[in-house]
Each structure stands twice: as structure tokens, then as C-alpha cells.
N, C-alpha and C positions, 0 to 999 in steps of 0.2 A: 504493501500501499505506498502509497505517495505520503512525503511527509508534507504540510501544509504552515503555511503563517497566516496568520490573519494580523493584519496593522488596521488596531481600534481608533486612534486618534493620534494627530501630528501637531507637533506645535513647527513654528515659521510661516514662510509664504510660499504658497504653490505659483508653480507647479511643482511636484517633487519626485526625484531620480530616485527610485530604488533600487538595492544591491543587496544581495544575501551575501555572507562572508564565512570563510573560518572564524576560528575564535581568536585569530591572531592579527584578524581585519587585515590579511595580507592579501589575500586569494579571495577577489573578488566577482564575483558575474553580476552586471547588469541586469533586471527582471521589466523594467516597466520606467512610465511617466504616468505619474498620476496628479490629477487637481486636488482631489480630497480622497479621504478615508469614510468607512470602511474598503480594504483592500486583502484579498485573498488569492495566494498563489501557491503554486506548488517548488519544493525545491527542486532545481535542479542535478542531474548528474554531473560531477561525482560527487558537490555536496550533501547528496540526501545520506550519503551512507559516515559522515561527521554524526558525533554525539552533545557536541555543541556548537552551537551556529551564533550569527553574529547579524544584525538586519541591520544594515547601514542604509541612509536618508539624506541626501542632499537638498538644499530647498532651491529656489529661483536667487537669494542671496549668497549663494556657496557657502552655508552653516550646515554643518556634518550634525545629525542626528543619529545613534547610534544604541541600541540596546545588544544583548549577548544571554544567551540561557541556553541551557540543555534540552535535547529534541526527544 
């Protein structure tokens, strides 16, 4: 079964570029540009095999919002 991530709320200025990253934020995969939450996406391979992931969001001002957690 695919690993799903849900973004329920965001601060900053839209639009937002959404990335999924490893727990060190060194290997990131672009997911999509969104205008507002909620937003749900499947974690792509090979990151779907990780036990801890980070979501990184960059707003239109270049501000980075990130949160990591166990899968």
C-alpha cells in the first residue's frame, strides 16, 4: 500500500512548492505546486521505503516550511 501524506494547513504566501525528502533534507523530490491545503499525495519511490520522511514546502517568498516524522 502506498504511503500517503496529508498537508492540512500552511503558513506563508501561496503558491507553495511541495517536496518530500529523506530525514536529512538532503534528497528531495518535487511533488507539486499548490495554492492551498488540504493536499494529499503518495510518497514516490525510493522514498516510500524510508522509515522517517520530511515534507518541505517553499512559499512564494522563498520561505521554507518543513516537518519530519516517522512513517
